[in-house]
C-alpha positions, 0 to 999 in steps of 0.5 A: 499500500505504502509503495503505490504512492511513490509509484513503485508498482513493480515492487508491489506486484513482485511483493504481492506475488511473493506474498501469495507464494508464501501463503501457499508454501509457508502456512505455519509461518505466514498468515493473512491478517485484516488491516484497518485504516481509520479515517478522521478529519485530519487524515491525509487520505480520504476514504475514496482515495484509499479505496482507489489505492486498494483497487490498484493494489487488488489489480496488481495482485491479480484479485487473488487471495488477500486482495479483498477490501471494504469499509467496516460498518459503524455497528462494528466499530466497538469491536476494534480494540478500543479505537477512538471513535470520536470524529471517526469518519470511516474505517477501511479494511483490507488484508495483508500477511504477517510473519515472524522474520526470525522464524521464517529465516530459521525455516529457510536455512533448515530447508536449504540444509535438507537439500545439502547446504552447509552452515557455519554459525557463528562465523565472521567473514574476514576477507575475500581474494578474487581469482580468475575462476573463483574466490578464496574466502577467509572466515573465522569460526570460533577461535579458528581461522578457516578458508574455502574456495568457491565459484561465487561469493554472494554478499547478503550481509544486509546493513554490513554489506558495504563492510563485506564489500570493502574486504574483497580484493580486487575492489568491487563496486559499492553503491552510495547507500544510507542506513535508516533505523527502524524501531519497534516497541512492545506494550503490555496491552492486547489487541486482537481484532487485527492490525491498524495502519495509522498516520502519525499526528506530527509528521503523517508517517505510517505506523502500524499497531498490531497484535504480538504474542498476546501484547501489542507491537508498535512500529516503525520509525525512520531515523538516519543512522551513523555508526556501526550496524551492530550498535543500533539501539532503540532511541528514547525519542523514538520510543516516545514517538511511538507511544504518542502515536498509539495513544492518539488512536487508542485511549487505553494506550494514552497513559503508557510511558516508556517504563511500561514497555516490555520489549524493544528492538531496532533494525536498519534499512539499506536505502539508496543515498539521498537528501529526501525523506526515507519513506519516498526512496526506492525499496528495489533490490540492488545487485552489484557484481564484480564483472558482467560475465562469469561474476566471482562476487555479487553484493545485495544492497537493499530490498524487502523481506517479502521478496527474499525468494524472488531476490534469491532467484535473481541472484542465481540468474546473475551468477549462473554462468559462473556455476557448473551445470547441475540438475535442479533439486527443487522449486522454491515456489513449491517447496514447503517451509515449516516452523522449526521445533 
């Protein structure tokens, strides 16, 4: 929904397709949830604009599962977790999917291992030396320094991707990127009806208020980050900002203070460098190789969790010429993903 406004139609179409795939192959991990958009006199988007946007959303999704939308009747507003109904003009309902990113990642790793992948964890990348027909990688595992040779090194290190790229020799291209911090908080008040998509009163940013393991998760923020990625932490001003947003829509949350927060975490988005607000910048994935033909190193910058499988497919297409021909072992569009016990 948010990316339609900035014209990122390809990204929306890809994400909706991938959501459909995940709902089919990862039913234990990805669930369709109702989302509610409350509309007040101060809300920037009018109900007709939201309905038009949701129609485009459904169209890009091929009117498949989870693309239905409509208005919540006034008679049902009292069931919306104590949402403030004073001056409430409309509530628009649509559907999207929710996952636990850590559980999804564990499931993907376990699936890869079942097909022969080997995992070194915990381990730290040290350096890589590009050779004519491949790459020599040095990494630290426990107290031991190890090395391995590979046809291709894929740098999928997220906010550390620039660090890894700079330790590859000869040097590979590194695009200009910014790190933008996003913080979430958890508060000890349960929400059960669904996920709420609200506007922050101060800056009109989108903030989500959602059920989370019997409590409520509120996020996210957009704060410019300077420093080492492993030092990212929720900031007091971010926590206060999120509490104020939630309190503006739910009277039961208005009295909460930072002392009431039961959980907090922050992550970093990798976005193209720019002067404008982070919200409007592209979320497209950037794939950078050391050379066009038979690459030995490929770095991934940016992208969305929703499109993880599509990104992996694009990576394989880019590095295919560097790899020996092998029979396909499985199709990731059909291979089930299951929660790890």
